DOFISE-593168 format. One record per residue (C-alpha): x, y, z; residue number from 1. Coordinates in Angstrom, 1 decimal. Layout:
! residues N
+--------+--------+--------+-----+
:   east :  north :     up :  nr :
+--------+--------+--------+-----+
:      X :      Y :      Z : NUM :
...
+--------+--------+--------+-----+
This chain:
! residues 130
+--------+--------+--------+-----+
:   east :  north :     up :  nr :
+--------+--------+--------+-----+
:  118.4 :  111.8 :  109.6 :   1 :
:  114.6 :  112.4 :  109.8 :   2 :
:  114.9 :  114.7 :  106.8 :   3 :
:  116.4 :  111.8 :  104.8 :   4 :
:  113.4 :  109.7 :  105.9 :   5 :
:  111.0 :  112.4 :  104.8 :   6 :
:  112.7 :  112.9 :  101.4 :   7 :
:  112.9 :  109.2 :  100.7 :   8 :
:  109.3 :  108.5 :  101.6 :   9 :
:  108.2 :  111.6 :   99.6 :  10 :
:  109.9 :  110.2 :   96.6 :  11 :
:  108.3 :  106.8 :   97.1 :  12 :
:  104.9 :  108.5 :   97.6 :  13 :
:  105.2 :  110.3 :   94.3 :  14 :
:  106.6 :  107.2 :   92.4 :  15 :
:  103.7 :  105.0 :   93.6 :  16 :
:  101.1 :  107.7 :   93.0 :  17 :
:  102.4 :  108.1 :   89.4 :  18 :
:  102.4 :  104.3 :   88.9 :  19 :
:   98.8 :  104.3 :   90.1 :  20 :
:   97.8 :  107.2 :   87.8 :  21 :
:   99.5 :  105.5 :   84.8 :  22 :
:   98.4 :  101.9 :   85.4 :  23 :
:   95.5 :  102.0 :   87.8 :  24 :
:   95.2 :   99.5 :   90.5 :  25 :
:   96.6 :   96.9 :   88.1 :  26 :
:   99.7 :   98.9 :   87.3 :  27 :
:  101.9 :   96.2 :   88.9 :  28 :
:  100.2 :   93.2 :   87.3 :  29 :
:  102.8 :   92.7 :   84.7 :  30 :
:  105.5 :   91.8 :   87.2 :  31 :
:  104.2 :   91.2 :   90.7 :  32 :
:  101.9 :   88.5 :   92.2 :  33 :
:   98.6 :   89.8 :   93.5 :  34 :
:   99.6 :   90.1 :   97.2 :  35 :
:  102.6 :   92.3 :   96.2 :  36 :
:  100.4 :   94.3 :   93.8 :  37 :
:   98.1 :   95.1 :   96.8 :  38 :
:  101.1 :   96.1 :   98.9 :  39 :
:  102.5 :   98.4 :   96.2 :  40 :
:   99.1 :  100.1 :   95.8 :  41 :
:   98.9 :  100.4 :   99.6 :  42 :
:  102.2 :  102.3 :   99.5 :  43 :
:  100.2 :  105.3 :   98.1 :  44 :
:   98.8 :  105.6 :  101.6 :  45 :
:  101.6 :  104.2 :  103.7 :  46 :
:  104.5 :  106.3 :  102.3 :  47 :
:  102.7 :  109.6 :  103.0 :  48 :
:  101.7 :  108.4 :  106.4 :  49 :
:  105.3 :  107.8 :  107.2 :  50 :
:  106.2 :  111.3 :  105.9 :  51 :
:  103.6 :  112.9 :  108.2 :  52 :
:  104.5 :  110.9 :  111.3 :  53 :
:  108.2 :  111.4 :  110.8 :  54 :
:  107.8 :  115.1 :  110.1 :  55 :
:  105.8 :  115.4 :  113.3 :  56 :
:  108.8 :  113.6 :  115.0 :  57 :
:  106.7 :  110.7 :  116.2 :  58 :
:  108.5 :  107.5 :  117.2 :  59 :
:  105.7 :  105.5 :  115.5 :  60 :
:  106.8 :  107.2 :  112.2 :  61 :
:  110.2 :  105.7 :  112.5 :  62 :
:  108.8 :  102.3 :  113.4 :  63 :
:  106.3 :  102.4 :  110.5 :  64 :
:  109.2 :  103.5 :  108.2 :  65 :
:  111.1 :  100.3 :  109.2 :  66 :
:  108.1 :   98.1 :  108.6 :  67 :
:  107.3 :   99.7 :  105.2 :  68 :
:  110.9 :   99.5 :  104.0 :  69 :
:  111.5 :   95.9 :  105.2 :  70 :
:  108.4 :   94.9 :  103.2 :  71 :
:  109.2 :   97.2 :  100.3 :  72 :
:  112.7 :   95.9 :   99.9 :  73 :
:  111.6 :   92.3 :  100.2 :  74 :
:  108.8 :   92.8 :   97.7 :  75 :
:  111.1 :   94.5 :   95.2 :  76 :
:  113.7 :   91.7 :   95.5 :  77 :
:  111.0 :   89.1 :   95.0 :  78 :
:  109.7 :   90.8 :   91.9 :  79 :
:  113.2 :   91.4 :   90.5 :  80 :
:  114.8 :   88.1 :   91.4 :  81 :
:  114.4 :   86.4 :   88.0 :  82 :
:  115.9 :   89.4 :   86.1 :  83 :
:  118.8 :   89.5 :   88.6 :  84 :
:  119.5 :   85.8 :   88.0 :  85 :
:  119.7 :   86.6 :   84.2 :  86 :
:  121.7 :   89.8 :   84.6 :  87 :
:  123.2 :   90.5 :   88.1 :  88 :
:  124.4 :   93.9 :   86.8 :  89 :
:  120.8 :   95.1 :   87.1 :  90 :
:  121.5 :   95.6 :   90.8 :  91 :
:  124.2 :   98.3 :   89.9 :  92 :
:  121.7 :  100.6 :   88.1 :  93 :
:  121.1 :  103.9 :   89.8 :  94 :
:  117.4 :  103.4 :   89.7 :  95 :
:  115.0 :  100.6 :   90.8 :  96 :
:  116.4 :   98.0 :   93.1 :  97 :
:  119.7 :   99.7 :   94.2 :  98 :
:  118.2 :  102.9 :   95.6 :  99 :
:  115.3 :  101.1 :   97.2 : 100 :
:  117.7 :   98.6 :   98.9 : 101 :
:  120.2 :  101.3 :  100.0 : 102 :
:  117.4 :  103.4 :  101.4 : 103 :
:  115.9 :  100.4 :  103.2 : 104 :
:  119.3 :   99.6 :  104.7 : 105 :
:  119.6 :  103.2 :  105.8 : 106 :
:  116.2 :  103.3 :  107.5 : 107 :
:  116.6 :  100.0 :  109.2 : 108 :
:  120.2 :  100.7 :  110.2 : 109 :
:  119.4 :  104.2 :  111.6 : 110 :
:  116.2 :  103.4 :  113.4 : 111 :
:  117.6 :  102.5 :  116.8 : 112 :
:  119.8 :  105.5 :  117.1 : 113 :
:  117.0 :  107.8 :  115.8 : 114 :
:  114.5 :  106.3 :  118.3 : 115 :
:  117.1 :  106.7 :  121.1 : 116 :
:  117.6 :  110.4 :  120.1 : 117 :
:  113.8 :  111.0 :  120.1 : 118 :
:  113.5 :  109.4 :  123.5 : 119 :
:  116.4 :  111.5 :  124.9 : 120 :
:  115.0 :  114.7 :  123.4 : 121 :
:  111.6 :  114.0 :  124.9 : 122 :
:  113.1 :  113.4 :  128.3 : 123 :
:  115.0 :  116.6 :  128.1 : 124 :
:  111.9 :  118.5 :  127.0 : 125 :
:  109.9 :  117.0 :  129.9 : 126 :
:  112.7 :  117.9 :  132.4 : 127 :
:  113.0 :  121.5 :  131.0 : 128 :
:  109.2 :  122.0 :  131.3 : 129 :
:  108.8 :  120.1 :  134.6 : 130 :
+--------+--------+--------+-----+
């Protein structure tokens, strides 16, 4: 499961970096209010941080992944809400809101079992070395 976290957040890292390269810090100005623009720009740092912490098998990486995805999904639903009202089929497209939402549900839904598994493996590691 951690590999899926890493791949998802790597994809997000690249997407947000490309957005920043293409549009600068105002790359999200055409569709997002200022607080959400700031958040989307911050994802250039937050997404890679999640990748590193999860790759190092740190529980804080899973917790940060949950926080980032809860905020990211919420921000994307807010910025897409008007378009969804006009055309609900936008949610069915294989890019944009659908994959972000599904990945967010995956991260949030798998976090507790992943954290339990990390806790168990650490206990076993301590018992084996102690």
